[in-house]
C-alpha positions in Angstrom: 36.7 17.9 -26.5 35.0 14.6 -27.0 34.4 12.4 -23.9 36.8 9.5 -23.6 35.2 6.2 -24.6 35.0 3.5 -21.8 37.7 0.8 -22.1 37.4 -2.9 -21.3 39.4 -2.1 -18.1 36.9 0.7 -17.0 34.0 -1.6 -17.6 35.4 -4.4 -15.8 36.3 -2.1 -12.9 32.8 -0.6 -12.8 31.2 -4.0 -12.7 33.6 -5.1 -10.0 32.7 -2.3 -7.8 29.0 -3.1 -8.3 29.8 -6.6 -7.2 31.4 -5.4 -4.1 28.4 -3.3 -3.3 26.1 -6.3 -3.9 28.1 -9.0 -2.3 30.0 -7.3 0.5 28.6 -3.9 1.5 25.0 -4.8 1.0 25.0 -7.9 3.2 26.3 -5.7 6.0 23.3 -3.5 5.7 21.1 -6.5 5.6 22.7 -7.7 8.9 21.6 -4.3 10.5 17.9 -4.6 9.6 17.8 -8.4 10.3 19.0 -7.6 13.8 15.9 -5.5 14.6 13.1 -7.3 16.4 9.5 -6.3 17.4 8.5 -5.7 21.1 7.3 -9.2 21.3 10.6 -10.6 20.1 9.4 -11.4 16.6 11.8 -11.1 13.7 9.7 -8.9 11.4 10.6 -5.2 12.1 11.5 -1.9 10.5 13.5 1.0 11.6 10.7 2.5 13.7 8.2 -0.5 13.9 10.5 -2.2 16.4 10.9 -3.1 20.0 13.8 -0.5 20.4 13.5 2.8 18.6 17.2 3.7 19.3 18.3 0.5 17.8 16.2 1.2 14.8 17.5 4.7 14.4 21.1 3.4 14.7 20.3 0.7 12.1 18.8 3.4 9.7 21.9 5.6 10.2 24.2 2.5 9.6 22.4 1.5 6.4 22.6 5.1 5.1 26.2 5.3 6.0 27.0 2.0 4.1 24.9 3.2 1.2 27.0 6.5 1.2 30.2 4.7 1.2 29.2 2.5 -1.8 27.6 5.4 -3.5 30.3 8.0 -3.2 33.0 5.7 -4.1 31.1 4.5 -7.2 30.2 8.1 -8.1 33.8 9.4 -7.9 35.2 6.5 -9.9 32.4 5.8 -12.4 29.9 8.7 -12.3 26.6 9.6 -10.5 24.5 6.8 -12.2 26.8 4.1 -10.9 27.1 5.8 -7.5 23.3 5.8 -7.1 22.9 2.2 -8.3 25.7 1.1 -5.9 23.8 2.8 -3.0 20.7 1.1 -4.2 22.0 -2.4 -4.1 23.1 -1.8 -0.5 19.6 -0.5 0.5 18.0 -3.5 -1.5 19.8 -5.8 1.0 18.5 -3.7 3.9 15.0 -3.9 2.4 15.2 -7.7 1.7 15.9 -8.5 5.4 13.5 -6.0 6.9 9.9 -6.8 8.0 6.8 -7.3 5.9 3.9 -4.9 6.4 1.2 -7.6 6.7 3.3 -9.5 9.4 3.7 -6.2 11.2 -0.1 -5.6 11.2 -0.9 -9.1 12.3 1.7 -9.2 15.1 0.5 -5.8 16.5 -3.2 -6.7 16.1 -3.8 -2.9 15.6 -3.5 -0.4 12.8 -0.8 1.5 14.6 2.1 0.3 12.4 0.7 2.2 9.5 1.0 5.5 11.3 4.5 4.6 12.4 5.4 3.6 8.8 4.2 6.9 7.6 6.5 8.7 10.0 9.3 6.3 9.1 8.8 7.2 5.5 9.4 10.8 6.2 12.3 10.3 8.6 14.1 7.7 6.5 13.1 9.5 3.3 15.0 12.6 4.4 18.0 10.6 5.4 18.0 8.8 1.9 17.6 12.1 0.0 20.6 13.6 2.0 22.5 10.4 1.0 21.5 10.8 -2.7 22.4 14.5 -2.6 25.9 13.9 -1.3 26.4 11.1 -3.9 25.4 13.3 -6.8 27.1 16.4 -5.5 30.5 14.5 -5.2 30.2 12.5 -8.4 32.5 13.0 -11.3 30.3 12.8 -14.5 32.0 10.5 -17.0 30.4 11.9 -20.2 28.2 14.6 -21.7 25.1 12.8 -21.2 25.6 12.5 -17.4 26.5 16.1 -17.2 23.2 17.0 -18.9 21.0 14.6 -17.0 22.3 15.6 -13.6 22.6 19.3 -14.4 26.1 19.9 -13.5 26.8 23.6 -14.0 30.3 25.0 -13.5 31.2 22.0 -11.3 28.3 22.7 -8.8 25.2 20.8 -8.1 22.1 23.1 -8.5 20.2 22.5 -5.2 18.2 25.7 -5.5 16.4 24.4 -8.6 14.6 21.9 -6.4 11.9 24.7 -5.8 11.6 25.7 -9.5 8.2 25.0 -11.1 9.5 22.2 -13.4 11.2 20.4 -10.4 8.0 20.7 -8.3 5.9 19.4 -11.1 8.3 16.5 -11.6 8.2 15.7 -7.9 4.4 15.5 -7.8 4.1 13.4 -11.0 6.8 11.1 -9.7 4.9 10.6 -6.5 1.7 9.8 -8.2 3.2 7.5 -10.8 5.2 5.7 -8.1 2.0 5.0 -6.1 0.2 3.8 -9.2 3.1 1.5 -10.1 3.4 0.2 -6.5 -0.4 -0.4 -6.3 -0.2 -2.4 -9.7 3.0 -4.4 -9.1 3.0 -5.3 -5.4 0.4 -8.1 -5.6 1.7 -9.5 -2.2 4.0 -8.3 0.6 6.8 -10.8 -0.2 10.2 -8.9 -0.3 11.0 -9.8 -3.9 7.6 -8.4 -4.9 7.8 -5.2 -3.0 11.5 -4.4 -3.9 10.8 -5.1 -7.6 7.6 -2.9 -7.4 9.8 0.0 -6.0 12.4 -0.4 -8.8 9.8 -0.2 -11.4 8.2 2.7 -9.6 11.5 4.4 -9.8 12.0 3.8 -13.5 8.4 4.9 -14.5 8.1 7.6 -11.9 11.3 9.3 -12.9 10.5 9.0 -16.6 7.1 10.5 -16.1 8.4 13.2 -13.8 11.1 14.2 -16.3 8.7 14.4 -19.2 6.1 16.4 -17.2 8.7 18.8 -15.8 10.2 19.2 -19.3 7.0 20.6 -20.6 7.7 23.8 -18.6 11.6 23.7 -18.7 14.0 20.8 -19.0 16.1 21.6 -15.9 15.0 19.1 -13.2 17.5 18.2 -10.5 17.6 14.4 -9.8 16.7 14.9 -6.1 13.2 16.0 -7.3 12.4 12.3 -8.1 13.6 11.2 -4.7 11.3 13.8 -3.0 8.5 12.3 -5.0 9.3 8.9 -3.4 9.3 10.5 0.0 5.7 11.6 -0.7 4.8 8.2 -1.9 6.4 6.5 1.2 4.3 8.7 3.5 1.2 8.7 1.5 0.9 4.9 0.9 0.3 3.9 4.5 -2.1 7.0 5.1 -4.1 6.0 2.0 -4.3 2.4 3.2 -5.5 3.6 6.7 -8.1 5.9 5.4 -9.4 3.6 2.6 -9.7 0.5 4.7 -10.7 2.2 7.9 -11.6 -0.3 10.7 -11.2 -3.2 8.2 -7.4 -2.5 7.9 -6.4 -5.6 9.7 -9.0 -7.8 7.9 -7.6 -6.4 4.6 -4.1 -7.5 5.6 -5.3 -10.9 6.6 -7.2 -11.3 3.4 -4.3 -9.9 1.2 -6.6 -7.1 -0.1 -4.5 -4.3 1.6 -4.0 -1.3 -0.6 -1.0 -2.7 -2.5 1.4 0.4 -2.5 1.2 0.2 1.3 2.9 -3.1 1.2 6.2 -1.4 0.5 8.1 -0.2 3.6 10.2 3.0 3.4 13.4 1.1 2.8 11.7 -0.7 -0.1 10.7 2.6 -1.6 14.2 4.1 -1.5 15.9 1.0 -2.6 13.8 1.2 -5.6 14.4 4.9 -6.0 18.3 4.6 -6.0 18.0 1.7 -8.5 15.2 2.9 -10.6 15.5 6.6 -10.9 18.8 6.6 -12.8 17.4 4.2 -15.3 14.3 6.3 -15.8 16.3 9.4 -16.1 18.6 7.9 -18.8 15.8 6.4 -20.6 14.0 9.7 -21.2 17.2 11.7 -21.7 18.2 9.2 -24.5 14.8 9.6 -26.2 14.8 13.3 -25.9 18.3 13.5 -27.3 17.5 11.3 -30.3 14.5 13.6 -31.0 16.5 16.8 -30.7 14.5 18.0 -27.6 17.6 19.0 -25.6 18.4 22.6 -26.2 21.8 23.2 -27.9 22.8 25.8 -25.3 22.4 23.2 -22.5 24.7 20.9 -24.4 27.3 23.6 -25.0 27.2 24.5 -21.3 27.8 20.9 -20.3 31.0 20.5 -22.3 
């Protein structure tokens, strides 16, 4: 049976929900990150680079909960892509009002924030991946393309395929491309720059990961790309610390810091939620036009 075509009403409803995520739910997440302060009272802070770790953890949980509300609602009403994008807009607000890496380094007058940011990348990354997994697992795909892209099989989300060879290859390639794009685009630590770098990293990282994994088998769960972003969020500050060594603070002052390390963990995952669905859809559309999607996959999805 053919999928129903979107109507003007459904398109208006979808964009209205995205507007609610951007204009109402997102600012609430921004308030949570803006409320965090450093130990010296300064306004630049992140979830773990803050004067109060418990407050930072509560802010992280609050941002994830708001993203989950926006994402699950959007996913149930309009499909997994809209759900992930809704959550991404919420996290973009959280990222926009969180601290800048160069300011954190200058304020601490030590390289310690880089180690903390690597830990934060792992902790918040797992929280973000759990959020994405719930959104996708509870989503109602709106058409055949979404059923194919997100690998819905018999109404169940295939978590076990995360450890398959194509999924692992997609994860690694996504991480590498995300770091390269972050390094290329984030020419300074201003929030507009870092969030945009993360979104482009999501688009090109997911596209490259999908193409790489498909060389083995085109069955890659969407969470594979998010795990790639977790690797990137942990690796970027580690690479900066190792590459700059004792000159890390001087590099931050001179704006020569390893560019991908200018992205905070919430920057990375705002970009993942917004960029990964675009990259997935882009490659899927290209492969579909070229007849690269197996006919048995298509039959299974309908």
